[in-house]
DSSP file (Angstrom, degrees, kcal/mol; ACC not computed):
  #  RESIDUE AA STRUCTURE BP1 BP2  ACC     N-H-->O    O-->H-N    N-H-->O    O-->H-N    TCO  KAPPA ALPHA  PHI   PSI    X-CA   Y-CA   Z-CA
    1    1 A M     >        0   0    0      0, 0.0     4,-3.1     0, 0.0     5,-0.3   0.000 360.0 360.0 360.0 -43.3    0.0    0.0    0.0
    2    2 A A  H  >  +     0   0    0      1,-0.2     4,-2.3     2,-0.2     5,-0.2   0.905 360.0  46.7 -56.5 -43.5    2.8    2.4    0.9
    3    3 A L  H  > S+     0   0    0      2,-0.2     4,-2.5     1,-0.2    -1,-0.2   0.931 114.1  46.7 -66.8 -44.9    4.4    2.0   -2.5
    4    4 A L  H  > S+     0   0    0      2,-0.2     4,-2.5     1,-0.2    -2,-0.2   0.905 113.3  48.8 -65.1 -41.4    1.1    2.4   -4.4
    5    5 A E  H  X S+     0   0    0     -4,-3.1     4,-1.6     2,-0.2    -1,-0.2   0.904 112.3  48.4 -66.2 -40.3    0.1    5.5   -2.3
    6    6 A A  H  X S+     0   0    0     -4,-2.3     4,-0.5    -5,-0.3    -2,-0.2   0.916 112.7  49.2 -63.3 -42.1    3.6    7.0   -2.9
    7    7 A A  H >< S+     0   0    0     -4,-2.5     3,-1.4     1,-0.2     4,-0.3   0.924 108.6  52.0 -62.2 -44.1    3.3    6.3   -6.6
    8    8 A R  H >< S+     0   0    0     -4,-2.5     3,-1.1     1,-0.3    -1,-0.2   0.835 104.0  58.5 -64.9 -34.1   -0.2    7.8   -6.8
    9    9 A A  H 3< S+     0   0    0     -4,-1.6    -1,-0.3     1,-0.2    -2,-0.2   0.628  96.5  65.0 -70.3 -13.3    1.1   11.0   -5.2
   10   10 A E  T << S+     0   0    0     -3,-1.4     2,-0.3    -4,-0.5    -1,-0.2   0.602 111.6   8.3 -85.2 -13.1    3.6   11.4   -8.0
   11   11 A G  S <  S-     0   0    0     -3,-1.1     3,-0.1    -4,-0.3     0, 0.0  -0.846  80.9 -89.1-154.4-173.1    1.1   12.0  -10.8
   12   12 A D  S    S+     0   0    0     -2,-0.3     2,-0.3     1,-0.2    -4,-0.1   0.688 106.1  12.9 -81.6 -22.9   -2.5   12.6  -11.9
   13   13 A A        -     0   0    0      2,-0.0     2,-0.6    40,-0.0    -1,-0.2  -0.988  67.8-134.1-153.8 148.9   -3.3    8.9  -12.3
   14   14 A L        -     0   0    0     -2,-0.3    38,-2.4    36,-0.2    39,-1.7  -0.937  17.7-176.4-114.6 116.6   -1.8    5.6  -11.3
   15   15 A I  E     -a   53   0A   0     -2,-0.6     2,-0.5    37,-0.2    39,-0.2  -0.947  12.8-157.0-108.4 123.5   -1.7    2.8  -13.8
   16   16 A V  E     -a   54   0A   0     37,-2.8    39,-2.8    -2,-0.5     2,-0.5  -0.895   3.4-150.7-107.1 123.9   -0.3   -0.4  -12.4
   17   17 A G  E     -a   55   0A   0     -2,-0.5     2,-0.4    37,-0.2    39,-0.2  -0.794  15.8-167.2 -89.1 132.5    1.2   -3.0  -14.7
   18   18 A V  E     -a   56   0A   0     37,-2.6    39,-2.4    -2,-0.5     2,-0.1  -0.979  20.7-121.9-125.2 127.1    0.9   -6.6  -13.4
   19   19 A N  E     -a   57   0A   0     -2,-0.4    39,-0.2    37,-0.2    41,-0.1  -0.424  30.2-120.6 -62.7 137.2    2.7   -9.6  -14.7
   20   20 A R     >  -     0   0    0     37,-2.3     4,-2.4    39,-0.2     5,-0.2  -0.370  33.8 -99.6 -68.5 161.2    0.4  -12.3  -15.9
   21   21 A D  H  > S+     0   0    0      1,-0.2     4,-2.5     2,-0.2     5,-0.2   0.908 121.4  51.9 -53.1 -48.7    0.8  -15.7  -14.1
   22   22 A A  H  > S+     0   0    0      1,-0.2     4,-2.0     2,-0.2    -1,-0.2   0.902 111.7  46.3 -57.6 -43.3    3.0  -17.2  -16.9
   23   23 A S  H  > S+     0   0    0     -3,-0.2     4,-1.2     2,-0.2    -1,-0.2   0.863 109.6  53.9 -68.9 -35.0    5.3  -14.3  -16.9
   24   24 A A  H  <>S+     0   0    0     -4,-2.4     5,-0.8     1,-0.2    -2,-0.2   0.897 110.0  48.3 -64.2 -40.0    5.6  -14.3  -13.1
   25   25 A R  H ><5S+     0   0    0     -4,-2.5     3,-1.7    -5,-0.2     5,-0.3   0.901 106.8  56.3 -66.5 -38.6    6.5  -18.0  -13.2
   26   26 A R  H 3<5S+     0   0    0     -4,-2.0    -1,-0.2     1,-0.3    -2,-0.2   0.805  93.8  69.6 -63.1 -27.4    9.1  -17.4  -15.9
   27   27 A L  T 3<5S-     0   0    0     -4,-1.2    -1,-0.3    -3,-0.2    -2,-0.2   0.514 108.9-123.2 -74.0  -2.4   10.8  -14.8  -13.7
   28   28 A G  T < 5 +     0   0    0     -3,-1.7    -3,-0.1    -4,-0.1    -2,-0.1   0.764  63.0 142.4  76.4  30.4   11.9  -17.6  -11.4
   29   29 A K  S   <S-     0   0    0     -5,-0.8     3,-0.2     1,-0.3    -4,-0.1   0.498  72.5 -80.7 -82.3  -0.4   10.4  -16.7   -8.1
   30   30 A G    >   -     0   0    0     -5,-0.3     3,-1.5     1,-0.1    -1,-0.3  -0.350  42.2 -78.1 121.8 160.8    9.7  -20.4   -7.4
   31   31 A P  T 3  S+     0   0    0      0, 0.0    -1,-0.1     0, 0.0    -6,-0.0   0.695 122.6  59.3 -66.5 -20.4    7.1  -23.1   -8.2
   32   32 A D  T 3  S+     0   0    0     -3,-0.2    -2,-0.1    -7,-0.0    -7,-0.0   0.226  89.4 137.1 -93.3  15.0    4.6  -21.7   -5.6
   33   33 A R    <   +     0   0    0     -3,-1.5     2,-0.1     2,-0.1    -3,-0.1  -0.906  45.2  39.5-117.3 145.5    4.4  -18.3   -7.3
   34   34 A P        -     0   0    0      0, 0.0    -1,-0.1     0, 0.0     4,-0.1   0.543  67.9-165.7 -73.9 151.9    2.4  -16.4   -8.0
   35   35 A V  S    S+     0   0    0      1,-0.1     2,-0.4    -2,-0.1    -2,-0.1   0.900  78.9  40.7 -70.6 -41.9    0.5  -17.0   -4.7
   36   36 A V  S    S-     0   0    0      1,-0.0    -1,-0.1     2,-0.0     5,-0.1  -0.911  97.0-109.3-112.2 135.8   -2.6  -15.2   -6.0
   37   37 A A     >  -     0   0    0     -2,-0.4     4,-2.6     1,-0.1     3,-0.3  -0.178  30.7-110.2 -62.4 154.1   -3.9  -15.6   -9.6
   38   38 A E  H  > S+     0   0    0      1,-0.2     4,-2.8     2,-0.2     5,-0.2   0.862 115.8  52.7 -56.4 -43.4   -3.5  -12.8  -12.0
   39   39 A A  H  > S+     0   0    0      1,-0.2     4,-2.2     2,-0.2    -1,-0.2   0.888 113.0  45.7 -62.2 -38.8   -7.3  -12.0  -12.2
   40   40 A E  H  > S+     0   0    0     -3,-0.3     4,-2.5     2,-0.2    -2,-0.2   0.905 112.2  50.3 -70.4 -42.0   -7.5  -11.8   -8.4
   41   41 A R  H  X S+     0   0    0     -4,-2.6     4,-2.5     1,-0.2     5,-0.2   0.933 112.9  46.9 -60.1 -46.5   -4.3   -9.7   -8.2
   42   42 A A  H  X S+     0   0    0     -4,-2.8     4,-2.4     1,-0.2    -2,-0.2   0.910 112.8  48.9 -64.2 -41.7   -5.7   -7.3  -10.8
   43   43 A R  H  X S+     0   0    0     -4,-2.2     4,-1.2    -5,-0.2    -1,-0.2   0.904 111.2  49.3 -64.2 -41.8   -9.1   -7.1   -9.1
   44   44 A L  H  < S+     0   0    0     -4,-2.5     4,-0.5     1,-0.2     3,-0.3   0.928 114.1  45.6 -61.7 -47.9   -7.6   -6.4   -5.6
   45   45 A L  H >< S+     0   0    0     -4,-2.5     3,-1.3     1,-0.2     6,-0.3   0.900 109.6  53.8 -64.9 -39.6   -5.4   -3.7   -7.0
   46   46 A A  H 3< S+     0   0    0     -4,-2.4    -1,-0.2     1,-0.3    -2,-0.2   0.781 103.0  59.5 -67.6 -25.2   -8.2   -2.1   -9.0
   47   47 A A  T 3< S+     0   0    0     -4,-1.2    -1,-0.3    -3,-0.3     2,-0.2   0.646  84.7 100.5 -78.2 -13.0  -10.3   -1.9   -5.8
   48   48 A L  S X  S-     0   0    0     -3,-1.3     3,-1.3    -4,-0.5    -3,-0.0  -0.499  75.8-133.2 -77.3 139.4   -7.7    0.3   -4.1
   49   49 A A  T 3  S+     0   0    0      1,-0.3    -1,-0.1    -2,-0.2    -4,-0.0   0.811 104.8  57.0 -60.3 -30.9   -8.4    4.0   -3.9
   50   50 A A  T 3  S+     0   0    0     -5,-0.1     2,-0.5   -37,-0.0    -1,-0.3   0.700  94.3  80.1 -73.6 -18.5   -4.8    4.8   -5.0
   51   51 A V    <   +     0   0    0     -3,-1.3   -36,-0.1    -6,-0.3     3,-0.1  -0.785  46.9 176.4-102.7 128.0   -5.1    2.8   -8.3
   52   52 A D  S    S+     0   0    0    -38,-2.4     2,-0.3    -2,-0.5   -37,-0.2   0.738  71.9   1.7 -95.6 -29.9   -6.8    4.2  -11.3
   53   53 A C  E     -a   15   0A   0    -39,-1.7   -37,-2.8    -8,-0.1     2,-0.4  -0.985  57.0-151.2-159.7 146.4   -6.2    1.4  -13.8
   54   54 A V  E     -a   16   0A   0     -2,-0.3     2,-0.5   -39,-0.2   -37,-0.2  -0.981  12.2-169.8-122.3 135.3   -4.6   -2.1  -13.8
   55   55 A V  E     -a   17   0A   0    -39,-2.8   -37,-2.6    -2,-0.4     2,-0.3  -0.988  11.6-147.6-128.4 123.8   -3.1   -3.6  -16.9
   56   56 A L  E     -a   18   0A   0     -2,-0.5     2,-0.3   -39,-0.2   -37,-0.2  -0.698  17.8-167.3 -85.3 139.3   -1.9   -7.2  -17.2
   57   57 A F  E     -a   19   0A   0    -39,-2.4   -37,-2.3    -2,-0.3   -34,-0.2  -0.984  21.3-155.3-132.4 146.3    1.0   -7.9  -19.4
   58   58 A D        +     0   0    0     -2,-0.3    -1,-0.1   -39,-0.2   -39,-0.1   0.683  65.5  93.7 -89.8 -21.7    2.5  -11.2  -20.7
   59   59 A E  S    S-     0   0    0      2,-0.2   -39,-0.2     1,-0.1    -2,-0.1  -0.203  84.9-113.9 -72.2 164.7    6.1  -10.2  -21.3
   60   60 A D  S    S+     0   0    0    -41,-0.1    -1,-0.1   -34,-0.1   -41,-0.1   0.766 102.3  30.3 -68.5 -26.3    8.9  -10.7  -18.7
   61   61 A T  S    S-     0   0    0    -42,-0.0     3,-0.4     1,-0.0     4,-0.2  -0.888  79.6-123.5-129.7 162.3    9.2   -7.0  -18.4
   62   62 A P  S  > S+     0   0    0      0, 0.0     4,-2.8     0, 0.0     5,-0.2   0.245  75.3 114.4 -87.0  14.5    6.8   -4.0  -18.7
   63   63 A L  H  > S+     0   0    0      1,-0.2     4,-2.6     2,-0.2     5,-0.2   0.900  75.8  47.1 -57.4 -48.1    8.9   -2.3  -21.3
   64   64 A A  H  > S+     0   0    0     -3,-0.4     4,-1.9     1,-0.2    -1,-0.2   0.909 114.2  48.9 -60.1 -42.1    6.4   -2.6  -24.2
   65   65 A L  H  > S+     0   0    0     -4,-0.2     4,-2.8     2,-0.2     5,-0.3   0.914 110.9  50.2 -63.2 -45.6    3.6   -1.4  -21.9
   66   66 A I  H  X S+     0   0    0     -4,-2.8     4,-2.8     1,-0.2    -2,-0.2   0.928 111.4  48.0 -56.2 -48.9    5.7    1.6  -20.8
   67   67 A R  H  < S+     0   0    0     -4,-2.6    -1,-0.2    -5,-0.2    -2,-0.2   0.848 113.3  48.7 -64.4 -33.4    6.5    2.5  -24.3
   68   68 A L  H  < S+     0   0    0     -4,-1.9    -2,-0.2    -5,-0.2    -1,-0.2   0.926 119.2  36.9 -71.6 -45.4    2.8    2.2  -25.3
   69   69 A L  H  < S-     0   0    0     -4,-2.8    -2,-0.2    -5,-0.1    -3,-0.2   0.770  87.0-156.2 -80.6 -26.7    1.6    4.3  -22.3
   70   70 A R     <  -     0   0    0     -4,-2.8    -3,-0.1    -5,-0.3    -4,-0.1   0.944  18.6-158.2  48.3  60.9    4.5    6.9  -22.3
   71   71 A P        -     0   0    0      0, 0.0    25,-0.1     0, 0.0     3,-0.1  -0.292  22.1-140.8 -67.8 152.5    4.1    7.8  -18.6
   72   72 A N  S    S+     0   0    0      1,-0.2    25,-2.5    24,-0.1     2,-0.4   0.736  92.6  34.6 -79.7 -26.0    5.4   11.1  -17.3
   73   73 A V  E     -b   97   0B   0     23,-0.2     2,-0.5     2,-0.0    -1,-0.2  -0.997  65.5-164.7-134.4 132.2    6.5    9.4  -14.1
   74   74 A L  E     -b   98   0B   0     23,-2.4    25,-2.6    -2,-0.4     2,-0.4  -0.978  14.3-165.7-115.7 121.9    7.8    5.8  -13.6
   75   75 A V  E     +b   99   0B   0     -2,-0.5     2,-0.3    23,-0.2    25,-0.2  -0.906  13.8 163.1-113.2 132.2    7.8    4.6  -10.0
   76   76 A K  E     -b  100   0B   0     23,-2.1    25,-2.6    -2,-0.4     2,-0.0  -0.955  43.4 -90.8-138.0 160.6    9.6    1.5   -8.7
   77   77 A G  E >   -b  101   0B   0     -2,-0.3     3,-1.7    23,-0.2    26,-0.0  -0.370  37.4-116.7 -66.0 152.0   10.5    0.2   -5.3
   78   78 A A  T 3  S+     0   0    0     23,-2.9    -1,-0.1     1,-0.3     4,-0.1   0.468 105.3  83.3 -71.9  -1.0   14.0    1.3   -4.0
   79   79 A D  T 3  S+     0   0    0     22,-0.3     2,-0.4     2,-0.1    -1,-0.3   0.621  79.9  80.0 -75.6 -10.3   15.0   -2.3   -4.0
   80   80 A Y  S <  S-     0   0    0     -3,-1.7     2,-0.1     2,-0.0     5,-0.1  -0.815  85.2-128.0 -92.8 133.3   15.7   -1.8   -7.7
   81   81 A T    >   -     0   0    0     -2,-0.4     3,-1.3     1,-0.1     4,-0.5  -0.456  28.7-108.9 -71.2 156.5   19.0   -0.1   -8.7
   82   82 A R  G >  S+     0   0    0      1,-0.3     3,-1.1     2,-0.2     6,-0.1   0.873 120.1  51.6 -54.1 -42.3   18.6    2.8  -11.1
   83   83 A D  G 3  S+     0   0    0      1,-0.2    -1,-0.3     5,-0.1     6,-0.1   0.665 106.0  56.4 -71.8 -16.0   20.1    0.8  -13.9
   84   84 A A  G <  S+     0   0    0     -3,-1.3     2,-0.9     2,-0.1    -1,-0.2   0.441  76.3 109.4 -94.4  -1.1   17.7   -2.2  -13.3
   85   85 A I  S X  S-     0   0    0     -3,-1.1     3,-1.9    -4,-0.5     4,-0.3  -0.657  70.3-134.1 -83.1 109.1   14.6   -0.1  -13.7
   86   86 A V  T 3  S+     0   0    0     -2,-0.9    -2,-0.1     1,-0.3    -1,-0.0  -0.379  86.4  14.2 -63.4 131.9   13.1   -1.3  -17.0
   87   87 A G  T 3> S+     0   0    0     -2,-0.1     4,-2.7     3,-0.0    -1,-0.3   0.350  86.9 120.4  88.3  -6.8   11.9    1.7  -19.1
   88   88 A A  H <> S+     0   0    0     -3,-1.9     4,-2.6     1,-0.2     5,-0.3   0.919  76.1  47.0 -58.0 -47.8   13.8    4.3  -17.1
   89   89 A K  H  > S+     0   0    0     -4,-0.3     4,-2.1     1,-0.2    -1,-0.2   0.889 113.4  50.7 -60.9 -41.2   15.9    5.5  -20.1
   90   90 A D  H  > S+     0   0    0      2,-0.2     4,-1.4     1,-0.2     6,-0.2   0.951 110.6  47.1 -58.7 -53.0   12.7    5.6  -22.2
   91   91 A V  H ><>S+     0   0    0     -4,-2.7     5,-2.9     1,-0.2     3,-0.5   0.911 115.7  44.4 -61.1 -47.8   10.7    7.7  -19.7
   92   92 A E  H ><5S+     0   0    0     -4,-2.6     3,-1.5     1,-0.2    -1,-0.2   0.838 106.3  63.5 -67.6 -30.3   13.6   10.2  -19.2
   93   93 A G  H 3<5S+     0   0    0     -4,-2.1    -1,-0.2    -5,-0.3    -2,-0.2   0.826 105.0  44.3 -63.2 -31.4   14.1   10.3  -22.9
   94   94 A W  T <<5S-     0   0    0     -4,-1.4    -1,-0.3    -3,-0.5    -2,-0.2   0.225 131.6 -91.5 -97.4  16.0   10.7   11.8  -23.5
   95   95 A G  T < 5S+     0   0    0     -3,-1.5    -3,-0.2     1,-0.2    -2,-0.1   0.520  86.6 125.4  96.3   4.6   11.1   14.2  -20.6
   96   96 A G      < -     0   0    0     -5,-2.9     2,-0.3    -6,-0.2    -1,-0.2  -0.204  50.6-124.0 -86.0-175.5    9.6   12.1  -17.8
   97   97 A R  E     -b   73   0B   0    -25,-2.5   -23,-2.4    -2,-0.0     2,-0.4  -0.927   4.7-134.9-132.7 157.4   11.1   11.2  -14.5
   98   98 A V  E     -b   74   0B   0     -2,-0.3     2,-0.5   -25,-0.2   -23,-0.2  -0.938  19.1-166.0-112.8 130.9   11.9    8.0  -12.5
   99   99 A V  E     -b   75   0B   0    -25,-2.6   -23,-2.1    -2,-0.4     2,-0.6  -0.969   8.2-156.7-120.2 128.2   11.1    7.8   -8.8
  100  100 A Q  E     -b   76   0B   0     -2,-0.5   -23,-0.2   -25,-0.2   -22,-0.1  -0.919  13.1-157.1-104.4 120.6   12.4    5.2   -6.4
  101  101 A V  E     -b   77   0B   0    -25,-2.6   -23,-2.9    -2,-0.6   -22,-0.3  -0.809  21.6-115.4-100.2 129.6   10.2    4.7   -3.4
  102  102 A P        -     0   0    0      0, 0.0     2,-0.2     0, 0.0    -1,-0.0  -0.369  33.3-121.8 -62.2 144.1   11.7    3.2   -0.2
  103  103 A L        -     0   0    0      1,-0.1     2,-0.5  -101,-0.0     3,-0.0  -0.480  21.3-107.6 -84.5 155.7   10.2   -0.1    0.8
  104  104 A V    >   -     0   0    0      3,-0.2     3,-1.4    -2,-0.2    -1,-0.1  -0.759  46.6-106.3 -81.0 124.2    8.5   -0.8    4.1
  105  105 A K  T 3  S+     0   0    0     -2,-0.5    -1,-0.1     1,-0.3     3,-0.1  -0.210  95.7   4.1 -55.5 135.9   10.8   -3.1    6.1
  106  106 A D  T 3  S+     0   0    0      1,-0.1     2,-0.5    -3,-0.0    -1,-0.3   0.718  97.0 118.7  65.9  25.5    9.8   -6.7    6.5
  107  107 A K    <   +     0   0    0     -3,-1.4     2,-0.3     4,-0.0    -3,-0.2  -0.833  36.0 113.0-124.2  92.4    6.8   -6.4    4.1
  108  108 A S     >  -     0   0    0     -2,-0.5     4,-2.2     1,-0.1     5,-0.1  -0.986  67.1-124.7-153.7 154.2    7.2   -8.6    1.1
  109  109 A T  H  > S+     0   0    0     -2,-0.3     4,-2.6     2,-0.2     5,-0.2   0.878 113.9  54.2 -65.8 -37.2    5.5  -11.7   -0.3
  110  110 A T  H  > S+     0   0    0      1,-0.2     4,-2.1     2,-0.2    -1,-0.2   0.936 110.8  45.6 -62.5 -45.4    8.9  -13.5   -0.5
  111  111 A G  H  > S+     0   0    0      1,-0.2     4,-2.1     2,-0.2    -1,-0.2   0.889 111.5  52.3 -63.3 -40.1    9.4  -12.8    3.2
  112  112 A L  H  X S+     0   0    0     -4,-2.2     4,-2.3     2,-0.2    -2,-0.2   0.916 109.7  48.6 -62.7 -44.1    5.9  -13.8    4.1
  113  113 A L  H  X S+     0   0    0     -4,-2.6     4,-2.3     1,-0.2    -1,-0.2   0.899 110.0  52.4 -64.8 -38.2    6.3  -17.2    2.3
  114  114 A E  H  X S+     0   0    0     -4,-2.1     4,-1.5    -5,-0.2    -1,-0.2   0.910 110.0  47.6 -64.2 -39.5    9.6  -17.8    4.1
  115  115 A R  H  X S+     0   0    0     -4,-2.1     4,-0.9     1,-0.2    -2,-0.2   0.883 111.8  50.9 -66.8 -38.4    8.0  -17.2    7.5
  116  116 A L  H  < S+     0   0    0     -4,-2.3     3,-0.4     1,-0.2    -2,-0.2   0.891 108.4  51.8 -66.6 -38.2    5.1  -19.5    6.6
  117  117 A R  H  < S+     0   0    0     -4,-2.3    -1,-0.2     1,-0.2    -2,-0.2   0.845 108.3  51.2 -66.7 -32.7    7.4  -22.2    5.5
  118  118 A R  H  <        0   0    0     -4,-1.5    -1,-0.2    -5,-0.2    -2,-0.2   0.680 360.0 360.0 -74.1 -20.2    9.3  -22.0    8.8
  119  119 A G     <        0   0    0     -4,-0.9    -3,-0.2    -3,-0.4    -2,-0.1   0.446 360.0 360.0  86.4 360.0    6.0  -22.3   10.7
């Protein structure tokens, strides 16, 4: 929520790109991922006040979506290095900006799954 609210504060509308299940699995986060199916993830995000639109994408990265939408602001969590933010050069190239939002400590799906496995 903190990341989404911070992202929403950066612009006039917040469009959230969400990996489809197949692309999430290809990213190698493990056989038990995604934990929640794409339609449910999209519906949950769309129900949040901070989110104006949710777009599912099939590719491994959102680069094609970013180039299609041409956002003025691209927001990512600060766990990504500047060079690892897909689309950053494109967005800055058309005059936009890239914002890295600090993450909330100990709040991640990966961490949650690890705690559940340990019991």
